[in-house]
Each structure stands twice: as structure tokens, then as C-alpha cells.
N, C-alpha and C positions, 0 to 999 in steps of 0.2 A: 638772448638770441635763441629761439627754440627752432630745431630742425625737425623735419618729419623723419622719425627712425621707424623702421618697420618692425623692430623688435620692441619697441616701447609702447605700451597700451595708450590708447587715446583717453585722455583725462576729461574731455569735454562732454557735457550731457546735452542731450536733445531738449529743445524747449518747444516742441511741437504740441505738446498737449497743453490744456488749459491749466490754470495755476490751481484751481480747486482739486482737479485730479492728481496733480503733483504733490499737494499737501496730503491728500488721501493716501497716496502710495508711500510716502515717507512715514506715516503713521502706522502703516501695516507691516512695513519691512524695517529690518535694521541693516543699515548700510555700513559695510566694512570698507576700510581703505583698500584700493587696488594696489597689490604689491608690485614693486619695481625692481627689476634685477639690476644689481650694481654692475658697473663696467669691469672689465678685466684689467688688472694692472699691467703696466707697461714692463717689458722685461729687456735686459740688456743681452746681446749676443754673447755666448760662451766663447766664441772665437774658434779658430781651427784646432783640431786635435792632432794634426800632423806636425811631427817634430822631425827634424833632420837627423839622419843616422849618427853623424858625428857630434851631436849636441850633448852638452854635459847633463842634460836633464833625463837623458835616456838611462835606464838601469835601476837597480834597488838604490834607495836612499838610506845611508847609514844614519841611524837614530842614536843621538847621544842622550842618555838620561842621567840625571843628577843623583846623587846618593840618597836624597829624601823622596825621590820619585817612588810611587807604588810599583811601577814596572821593574825597578832595579831591585826591589824587596822581595820579588816572587822567587820561590825556590827553583834554582837551576841545577841540572845535573852536569857534573864534571865528565870529562872524556873517560876517566877511570870508572865512574859509575855507568856510563854507557856501554863501555866495553865488558864490565861485569854482567850487566843485564843481557847483552849479546851472547856471552858464553853461557849464560843459564838457560837463555831461550834455546841455543843450539843443543845443549844437553838434554833439555826436556824433549826436543824434537827427535834426537837420537834414541832416547828411551822409548818414545812413542813408536818410532819406525821399528825399533828391535822387537817390541811387543807384537806389532803387526806382522812382522817377518815370522815370529815364532808361531803365531795363530795360523798363519798360512801354511807353514810346514806341517803343523798338527792336522789341519784340513787335508793337506795332500797325502800324508800318511794314511789317514783314515779312508780316503778315496781309494788308494792303492789296495788297502786290506779289503774293502768291500768289493773291489774288482776281483781279487783273488778269490774271495769267498764264492762270488757269482760264477766265476770260471769253474770252480770245483763243483758246485751245485749243478751247472750246466752239464758238465761231463758225466756226472752221477746220473742225471736225468736221462741222458742219451744212452748210457750203458742200460740202464733199467728198462727203457723203451725198447732196445734191441733184444734184451733178455725176454721180455714179455712177448715180443713178436716172434722170437724163436720158440717160446713155450707154446704159443698158439698154433704156430706151423706144425710142431712136433704132435700136439695133441689132435690135430685134424689128420695127420697122416696115420697115427697109431689107432684112432678110434674106428670101430667097425662101421664100414659104409661111409667113411670119411666125415663123420659127424661125432662130436663129442658127447659123452654121457652126462646126464643130469642127475 
């Protein structure tokens, strides 16, 4: 029982040409079989994924492994190992934080020293500017004709 399937290619060949031309075409061409796409397998429904809140299927499932199971032979850390690792990690973080604080204090002290040096140099510069200004004023006053000698 064959049905017309739009996805299935038509296997029939046209006989409209004469027999001699058909033989001539077969001699000149290599005919390959027309591929047919296989049908999709049928699938069962996976059912609903909704589980009632009070169901026993909700939550983590405890996995019991035997002593010969590979998962039971993997190295596991005890609570003492984990606690020791935590203490070591905290100590390392504290050492790192202390080093950062010390470098920050060093930078702060250096900044303060540079500020003091800048303040001193700025005051000396102002003093020298005032002194030179006073000398120029004095030399203009004492010079004959109000001009300084060269």
C-alpha cells in the first residue's frame, strides 16, 4: 500500500521518449539510486516534570556506595583536614593583609615626607621671590635717575 508522501521522491520514470533514446541515455549516463530519507523513530512521552511539594522524590538523594565501589575509594578529607586547611588559608590571608597594610603605611609616610619637603621649598621660593623683589625695588630707588647701572 503506497501513499503519496510529499517528502518521498517519486520513483517512477517517464516513458514519454522512444525506446531507442532511452537506451542511448542509459549508455551515456551512470544512474545512481535516489536516496530515501528514513522515517523518524517514535518516542514515548517523558511525562510531567511537576512533582508535589510533599513528595518523597523531592530533595537530594542519598547515595549508598559499597566498599568496592570506586567512588568509595576516592580520597576524602576529614573535618580535621578541612579545619587545618581553613586555618592555614586564614593565616596566609592575614599575612598578606599585614604586608599590604605595611606597604600602605610606608607609602603614606613617604607622601607625608614629600609634602613637608614641598612645603619647605615653596616657603623658601616665596622668601627668595620677596627678597629679589625688595632688591629690585631698592636698586631702582638708589640708582641715579631711577635706573640701575649696568
